[in-house]
C-alpha positions in Angstrom: -35.8 -21.3 -17.1 -37.3 -18.3 -15.0 -34.2 -17.3 -13.0 -32.3 -14.2 -14.4 -28.6 -13.7 -13.5 -28.2 -11.1 -10.8 -25.7 -9.3 -13.1 -28.3 -8.8 -15.6 -31.3 -8.2 -13.2 -29.4 -5.5 -11.3 -27.9 -3.7 -14.2 -28.3 -0.1 -13.7 -31.1 1.5 -15.8 -30.5 5.2 -15.1 -27.8 7.4 -13.6 -29.4 7.4 -10.2 -28.7 3.6 -9.8 -25.1 3.6 -11.0 -22.7 2.8 -8.3 -19.1 4.1 -7.9 -18.8 6.3 -11.1 -20.1 9.7 -9.6 -17.4 11.7 -11.4 -18.8 10.4 -14.9 -22.4 10.7 -13.9 -21.9 14.3 -12.8 -20.3 15.5 -16.1 -22.9 13.6 -18.3 -25.8 14.8 -16.2 -24.6 18.6 -16.6 -24.1 18.1 -20.3 -27.5 16.6 -21.0 -29.4 19.1 -18.8 -27.7 22.0 -20.3 -27.6 20.7 -23.9 -23.7 20.8 -24.2 -23.6 17.4 -25.9 -20.6 16.1 -27.7 -20.6 14.0 -30.7 -18.1 11.2 -29.5 -17.5 9.8 -26.1 -14.8 7.3 -24.9 -15.2 5.3 -21.7 -12.2 3.5 -20.5 -11.9 1.1 -17.5 -11.4 -2.6 -16.5 -14.1 -5.1 -17.0 -17.4 -4.8 -15.2 -17.1 -1.2 -14.0 -20.1 0.1 -16.2 -18.7 1.2 -19.6 -21.5 -0.4 -21.7 -24.1 0.3 -19.0 -23.4 4.0 -19.1 -23.5 3.9 -23.0 -27.0 2.4 -22.9 -28.2 5.1 -20.2 -26.8 7.8 -22.3 -28.6 6.4 -25.5 -31.9 6.4 -23.5 -31.3 9.9 -22.1 -30.7 11.2 -25.9 -33.9 9.3 -27.2 -36.4 9.2 -24.2 -39.8 10.4 -25.5 -40.0 12.9 -22.7 -37.1 14.9 -24.0 -33.3 15.0 -23.7 -32.2 14.9 -20.1 -30.3 13.2 -17.4 -33.4 11.5 -16.1 -34.9 9.2 -18.8 -38.4 7.8 -17.9 -37.5 4.2 -18.4 -41.0 3.3 -19.4 -41.3 4.7 -23.0 -40.8 2.7 -26.0 -37.4 4.1 -26.6 -36.1 3.3 -23.0 -37.7 -0.1 -23.0 -36.4 -0.9 -26.4 -32.8 0.1 -25.6 -32.9 -1.9 -22.3 -34.0 -5.0 -24.4 -31.5 -4.5 -27.2 -34.1 -3.9 -29.9 -34.1 -0.2 -30.4 -33.3 0.2 -34.2 -31.4 3.5 -33.8 -29.1 2.3 -30.8 -26.5 0.2 -32.7 -24.1 -1.8 -30.6 -21.1 -3.3 -32.4 -18.5 -5.7 -30.9 -15.2 -4.5 -32.4 -13.5 -7.8 -31.4 -15.6 -9.7 -34.0 -16.3 -6.8 -36.4 -12.8 -5.2 -36.7 -12.4 -5.1 -40.4 -12.5 -1.9 -42.6 -15.4 -3.4 -44.4 -17.6 -3.6 -41.3 -16.6 0.0 -40.5 -17.3 1.3 -44.0 -20.8 -0.4 -43.9 -21.4 1.3 -40.5 -20.4 4.8 -41.8 -22.5 4.6 -44.9 -25.7 4.0 -42.7 -24.7 6.7 -40.5 -25.7 9.4 -42.9 -29.3 8.5 -42.9 -31.7 10.0 -40.4 -32.9 8.0 -37.4 -35.8 5.8 -38.0 -37.8 6.3 -34.9 -35.5 8.0 -32.3 -34.0 11.5 -31.9 -30.4 10.4 -32.4 -28.6 7.5 -33.9 -26.2 6.2 -31.2 -23.4 3.9 -32.2 -21.9 1.9 -29.3 -18.6 0.3 -30.2 -17.4 -2.0 -27.5 -13.6 -2.9 -27.1 -12.8 -0.3 -29.8 -9.1 -0.9 -29.5 -9.5 -4.2 -31.3 -10.3 -2.5 -34.5 -7.7 -2.7 -37.2 -5.6 0.4 -38.3 -7.5 0.6 -41.6 -10.7 0.6 -39.8 -9.4 3.4 -37.5 -8.4 5.4 -40.5 -11.7 4.8 -42.1 -13.9 6.3 -39.3 -11.5 9.3 -38.5 -13.3 11.9 -40.7 -16.8 10.7 -39.7 -15.8 10.8 -36.1 -14.5 14.3 -36.3 -17.5 15.7 -38.1 -20.4 13.2 -37.9 -24.0 14.2 -39.0 -25.8 16.2 -36.3 -28.2 13.2 -35.5 -25.2 10.8 -34.9 -23.6 10.1 -31.4 -20.6 7.8 -31.1 -19.9 6.1 -27.7 -16.6 4.0 -27.7 -15.7 1.8 -24.8 -12.4 0.0 -24.2 -10.4 -1.8 -21.6 -7.0 -0.8 -23.2 -6.9 2.8 -24.2 -3.2 2.7 -24.8 -4.0 0.7 -28.1 -6.4 3.5 -29.3 -4.7 5.8 -31.8 -4.2 9.3 -30.6 -5.9 10.6 -33.6 -9.2 8.9 -32.3 -8.5 9.9 -28.7 -8.4 13.5 -29.8 -11.8 13.4 -31.3 -13.4 12.3 -28.2 -14.5 13.3 -24.7 -12.7 10.6 -22.5 -13.9 9.3 -19.2 -11.9 7.0 -17.0 -14.2 4.7 -15.0 -12.7 3.8 -11.5 -12.5 0.4 -10.0 -15.0 -0.3 -7.3 -13.6 -0.4 -3.8 -14.4 -3.4 -1.8 -16.5 -1.5 0.8 -18.6 -0.1 -2.1 -19.1 -3.4 -3.6 -20.1 -5.0 -0.3 -22.6 -2.2 0.4 -24.3 -2.6 -3.0 -24.4 -6.5 -2.6 -26.2 -6.0 0.8 -28.8 -3.7 -0.9 -29.4 -6.5 -3.4 -29.7 -9.3 -0.9 -32.2 -7.3 1.0 -34.3 -6.7 -2.2 -33.9 -10.4 -2.9 -35.0 -11.4 0.6 -31.8 -13.4 1.2 -29.7 -13.3 4.4 -26.0 -12.7 4.3 -23.3 -12.2 6.8 -21.2 -9.0 6.4 -18.0 -10.9 6.4 -19.2 -13.0 3.4 -20.0 -9.9 1.5 -16.7 -8.4 2.3 -14.9 -11.4 1.0 -16.8 -11.3 -2.3 -16.1 -7.5 -2.5 -12.3 -8.2 -2.2 -12.6 -11.2 -4.7 -14.2 -9.1 -7.3 -11.1 -7.1 -7.7 -13.1 -3.7 -8.5 -15.5 -5.3 -11.0 -19.3 -5.0 -9.9 -20.3 -7.4 -12.6 -17.9 -9.9 -11.3 -19.2 -9.4 -7.8 -22.9 -9.9 -8.8 -21.7 -13.0 -10.6 -19.9 -14.3 -7.5 -22.8 -13.6 -5.3 -25.0 -15.7 -7.6 -22.5 -18.5 -7.2 -22.4 -18.1 -3.4 -26.2 -18.1 -2.9 -26.2 -21.4 -4.9 -23.3 -22.7 -2.9 -24.6 -21.9 0.5 -28.1 -23.1 -0.1 -29.7 -19.5 0.2 -28.1 -18.4 3.2 -24.7 -16.6 2.8 -22.2 -17.3 5.5 -18.6 -16.3 5.7 -17.4 -19.8 6.1 -19.3 -20.8 2.9 -18.0 -18.0 1.0 -14.5 -18.8 2.2 -14.6 -22.2 1.1 -16.3 -21.3 -2.3 -13.4 -18.8 -3.1 -10.6 -20.8 -1.5 -9.8 -17.9 0.7 -7.5 -18.5 3.8 -9.1 -18.5 7.2 -8.1 -15.1 8.8 -7.7 -17.0 12.2 -4.7 -19.0 10.6 -3.0 -15.7 9.7 -3.7 -14.1 13.2 -2.0 -17.2 14.8 1.0 -16.8 12.6 1.7 -13.2 13.4 1.1 -13.9 17.0 3.8 -16.8 16.9 6.1 -14.4 15.1 5.6 -11.7 17.8 6.4 -14.3 20.6 9.4 -15.6 18.6 7.7 -19.2 18.8 9.1 -21.4 16.1 7.4 -24.5 17.1 4.0 -22.6 16.8 4.7 -21.4 13.3 5.7 -24.9 12.2 2.6 -26.3 13.8 0.3 -23.8 12.2 1.8 -24.6 8.8 1.2 -28.3 9.4 -2.4 -27.6 10.4 -2.9 -25.7 7.2 -1.6 -28.6 5.2 -4.2 -30.9 6.9 -7.0 -28.4 6.1 -5.6 -28.4 2.4 -5.1 -24.6 2.6 -4.0 -22.9 -0.7 -0.5 -21.8 0.3 0.0 -19.3 -2.5 -3.2 -17.5 -1.5 -2.1 -17.7 2.1 1.1 -15.8 1.3 -1.0 -13.2 -0.6 -3.5 -12.7 2.2 -0.6 -12.6 4.8 1.0 -9.7 2.8 -2.4 -8.0 2.8 -2.9 -8.4 6.6 0.7 -7.1 7.0 -0.1 -4.1 5.0 -3.0 -3.2 7.0 -1.2 -3.5 10.3 1.5 -1.0 8.9 -1.4 1.4 8.0 -2.6 1.3 11.6 1.0 1.8 12.8 1.3 4.8 10.6 -1.7 6.3 12.3 -4.2 5.6 9.5 -7.8 4.6 10.6 -8.9 1.3 9.1 -12.6 0.9 9.3 -14.4 -2.4 9.7 -14.8 -5.4 12.1 -11.0 -6.2 11.9 -10.0 -2.9 13.4 -9.3 -4.4 16.9 -7.3 -7.2 15.5 -5.2 -4.9 13.5 -4.6 -2.6 16.5 -3.6 -5.5 18.7 -1.1 -6.8 16.1 0.2 -3.4 15.6 1.1 -3.1 19.3 2.7 -6.6 19.3 5.0 -6.3 16.1 7.5 -3.5 15.7 7.0 -1.4 12.5 10.5 -2.7 11.2 9.5 -6.2 11.6 6.2 -5.8 9.8 8.1 -4.3 6.8 10.6 -7.2 6.7 7.8 -9.8 7.0 5.9 -8.1 4.2 8.9 -8.0 1.9 9.5 -11.8 2.6 5.9 -12.7 2.0 5.7 -11.0 -1.5 9.0 -12.5 -2.4 8.0 -16.0 -1.3 5.0 -15.9 -3.7 7.5 -15.7 -6.6 9.6 -18.4 -5.3 6.9 -20.9 -4.0 6.8 -22.8 -7.3 10.6 -23.5 -6.8 10.1 -25.2 -3.6 9.9 -29.0 -3.3 6.2 -28.5 -2.5 4.0 -25.6 -1.4 3.9 -26.8 2.2 7.7 -26.9 2.4 8.0 -23.4 0.8 5.4 -22.0 3.1 7.0 -23.4 6.2 10.5 -22.1 5.1 8.9 -18.6 4.5 7.8 -18.5 8.2 11.0 -19.6 9.5 12.7 -16.9 7.3 10.5 -14.4 8.9 11.5 -15.7 12.4 15.2 -15.7 11.6 15.6 -12.4 9.8 14.8 -9.2 11.8 16.0 -5.6 11.5 19.3 -4.8 13.3 17.5 -2.0 15.2 14.4 -4.2 16.2 13.5 -4.6 19.8 15.9 -6.7 21.5 18.9 -6.2 19.1 20.5 -8.6 16.7 21.4 -11.1 19.1 17.8 -11.7 19.9 17.1 -12.9 16.5 18.2 -16.4 16.6 21.0 -16.0 19.1 23.4 -14.5 16.6 26.5 -12.6 17.7 26.7 -8.8 16.9 28.3 -8.0 13.5 31.8 -6.7 13.4 31.7 -2.9 13.5 28.0 -2.9 14.2 26.9 -0.3 16.9 26.5 -2.0 20.4 22.9 -2.6 21.5 21.4 -0.2 23.9 21.9 -0.7 27.7 18.3 -1.5 28.2 18.7 -4.7 26.1 21.7 -5.8 28.2 19.6 -8.5 30.2 18.4 -10.0 27.1 21.6 -10.1 25.0 24.4 -10.4 27.6 26.1 -13.2 26.1 28.8 -14.0 24.0 29.8 -15.3 20.5 27.6 -17.9 18.6 26.6 -20.6 21.1 27.3 -24.3 20.4 25.2 -26.1 18.0 21.7 -26.9 19.4 19.2 -29.4 18.2 16.6 -27.7 15.9 13.7 -29.0 18.2 15.3 -27.4 21.3 15.7 -24.1 19.4 12.2 -24.1 18.3 10.9 -24.8 21.6 13.0 -22.3 23.5 11.1 -19.6 25.2 11.2 -16.1 23.6 13.7 -13.7 25.0 12.6 -11.0 27.3 11.5 -7.7 25.6 13.7 -4.6 26.1 12.6 -2.5 28.9 11.1 0.9 27.8 13.4 3.1 30.2 17.0 2.9 29.3 19.4 2.2 32.3 23.1 3.1 32.6 25.7 0.8 31.1 27.9 -1.1 33.4 31.4 0.2 34.3 34.5 -2.0 33.9 34.6 -2.2 37.7 31.0 -3.4 37.8 31.6 -6.0 35.0 34.8 -7.3 36.9 32.7 -7.6 40.1 30.0 -9.4 38.1 27.3 -7.1 39.1 24.3 -5.7 36.9 24.9 -2.4 35.2 25.0 0.5 37.5 25.3 -1.9 40.7 28.4 -2.9 42.6 28.0 -5.9 44.9 28.2 -5.1 48.6 28.2 -1.3 48.1 24.8 0.2 48.8 26.0 3.8 48.5 27.8 3.2 45.4 24.8 1.9 43.7 23.2 5.3 44.2 26.3 7.6 43.6 27.6 6.1 40.4 24.6 6.7 38.2 24.1 10.4 39.5 27.8 11.0 38.9 27.6 9.6 35.3 24.4 11.7 34.6 26.2 14.8 35.9 29.1 14.3 33.8 27.4 13.4 30.7 25.0 16.3 31.0 27.7 18.6 31.4 29.6 17.2 28.1 26.3 18.4 26.1 26.5 21.8 24.9 23.0 22.1 23.5 24.0 21.4 19.8 21.5 18.7 19.0 22.5 18.1 15.4 26.3 17.8 16.3 25.1 15.3 19.1 23.1 13.2 16.6 25.9 12.9 14.3 28.0 11.2 17.1 25.2 8.7 18.2 25.2 5.3 16.5 21.5 4.3 15.6 19.8 2.6 12.6 16.5 2.3 11.1 13.6 4.3 12.3 15.7 5.3 15.4 18.1 7.0 13.1 15.4 8.7 11.2 13.8 9.8 14.6 17.1 11.5 15.6 17.8 13.0 12.1 14.3 14.5 11.7 13.8 15.7 15.4 14.5 19.2 16.8 15.6 20.0 20.4 12.8 22.0 22.2 14.7 22.1 25.6 16.8 19.9 27.8 17.6 19.6 31.5 20.4 17.5 32.0 19.9 14.3 30.1 16.0 14.9 29.9 15.6 15.9 26.3 12.2 17.5 24.9 12.0 16.8 21.3 9.6 17.6 18.4 9.2 15.4 15.3 7.1 16.4 12.1 5.1 13.2 11.7 3.4 10.9 14.3 5.1 7.7 12.9 8.4 8.9 14.3 6.8 9.2 17.7 5.7 5.5 18.0 6.8 4.2 21.4 9.1 1.5 20.0 11.0 4.0 17.8 11.4 6.4 20.8 12.6 3.7 22.9 15.3 2.5 20.5 16.5 6.2 20.1 16.7 6.6 23.8 18.7 3.3 24.2 21.2 4.6 21.4 21.6 8.1 23.3 22.0 6.1 26.6 24.8 4.0 25.1 26.5 7.2 23.8 26.4 9.1 27.2 26.9 5.9 29.3 24.0 7.0 31.6 20.1 7.1 31.8 18.4 9.2 29.2 14.8 10.5 29.3 13.0 11.8 26.2 9.7 13.8 25.8 8.4 13.8 22.2 5.9 16.2 20.6 4.4 16.0 17.2 4.1 19.2 15.1 5.9 21.7 12.9 9.5 21.5 13.6 11.2 25.0 14.1 14.7 24.4 15.4 17.5 22.9 13.5 17.6 19.2 12.7 20.4 16.9 11.8 18.9 16.3 8.5 18.6 20.0 7.7 22.2 20.5 8.8 23.5 17.7 6.6 21.4 18.9 3.7 23.0 22.4 4.0 26.5 21.2 4.3 26.0 19.0 1.3 24.8 22.1 -0.6 27.7 24.1 0.4 30.2 21.3 -0.6 28.4 21.2 -4.1 28.7 25.0 -4.4 32.4 25.0 -3.4 33.0 22.1 -5.9 31.4 24.1 -8.8 33.1 27.2 -7.9 36.4 25.3 -7.9 35.7 24.0 -11.3 34.7 27.3 -12.8 37.9 28.9 -11.4 40.2 26.2 -12.6 42.6 27.6 -15.2 42.9 24.2 -17.2 39.1 23.8 -17.3 38.7 27.5 -18.7 41.3 26.8 -21.2 39.5 23.7 -22.4 36.1 25.5 -22.5 37.7 28.3 -24.5 39.8 26.4 -27.0 37.5 23.5 -27.8 34.1 25.1 -27.3 33.2 22.8 -24.6 30.5 22.9 -21.8 30.2 21.7 -18.3 27.4 19.1 -18.3 24.9 20.1 -15.5 24.9 18.0 -12.6 28.2 16.3 -13.5 30.3 18.1 -10.9 30.7 16.2 -7.5 32.6 17.3 -4.4 35.9 15.5 -3.8 35.8 12.5 -1.5 36.8 13.6 2.0 35.2 13.6 5.4 31.6 12.6 5.2 29.0 15.1 5.8 27.3 14.7 9.4 24.3 12.3 9.2 25.6 10.5 6.0 
């Protein structure tokens, strides 16, 4: 057999070729070049991130025939012997199979002798947390004050099981998991050196499947080369890994955005015919929703899927993305309880279709035609054409409900609410049949009256407006810069609060409060003026201070403290129940 596994062939031989652990390389290189060497090192991290590899490179740096330094030559007998595992003064011990006190005692007895051919004796103990308590106790004294020619290098995937007495005697380095982009870039260099063609999407899939382990990534790359016949394609890698086709997930989110239940069920059926792994599909759907949420929060997502994420971020309201994500991750837990995976997956999609935030675009009535809850705030005027109806409609066949066209989206500008006379005449809001002059005069009169009612106290106004979700957060965290009539100029501290969907719902809530059209201009920056959240926080602090002062002044409480030597537990005093603080 002439082929050597890529994980062995491309194992780093020096610090320069090590990938993803720059913080460890920098510290060790400075220590080696300056001669500030420690007698014991502990490398921690998950599998395949380079713990044993760094230990071998450190052993070469200490014993290279060119001298101690961060750049071993790699060609002398010491360097080649350590790479081949036959250097007599580099002793590697697997603590999982040599965990007893007898094994440790024998190792320590040999440590007192000088190196045979090298400059240092380097003891590399892998999975050191597997040693028994007696073995740890046996090595403590030698680990603290070893002979000058001995260096201990310990490696473990579970540092919590290493006794504190051992940790305190070592320099500890925590190795990081490899990001998928870093893994994919390294695999691309390996393929170029091997003369093999590979699609970037295929390498990205392997990078995600490796879960931070470069060794796992190289092993998967070896398997993918054999599976695809020498040319790495994204389709072949997806089939090998059992990864869900991203196009399926894209169609699912498009159907959710369009409220198309028939398309959702059809996509689930198509995935069943393609033998899709539904548990993996839920996991991949959650990942895609998370990346959409990142784009909606203003985080730049690099890669080829950026256009897709931006398109989905525009189609799906942020509140719906959060609800869909929560449903997806909970469905992974519940999927084994379903009659079969396809049924559980289909019901998950229908649950996403049925459950929407109350302040999502279109209002509660748009989600499955449900009537508004008793006591819930009325939907904004802009949504009136879409939700003007009634209590729950009569039962409709499921097939007709799934094929029904999606309701119209709410307009971006809020229109004035209909007056009782308008509703009696059956005319749309702000319009009376047969009276052209009335159509123009009524909104202007409503705007003038409502504008005169606003005294410029923005926090007091926010306390009276009924809103929920992100719209409520927008109103609570915003500050009034200026206003002209019902045209408000506001400033918010963070960009996610200035998303068009959020601003639109806040505008609708204000329009419902004033009964007239409202305009909002939003800036993002440091908030200077008072906000409703700040006023509410100040009022809570004042109530708390008054409650504590009342307790301190109460004669009965003072008698108890004096006669019984009692104390008031900090944080136990609460204001008496009464009128809620604005904004609560």
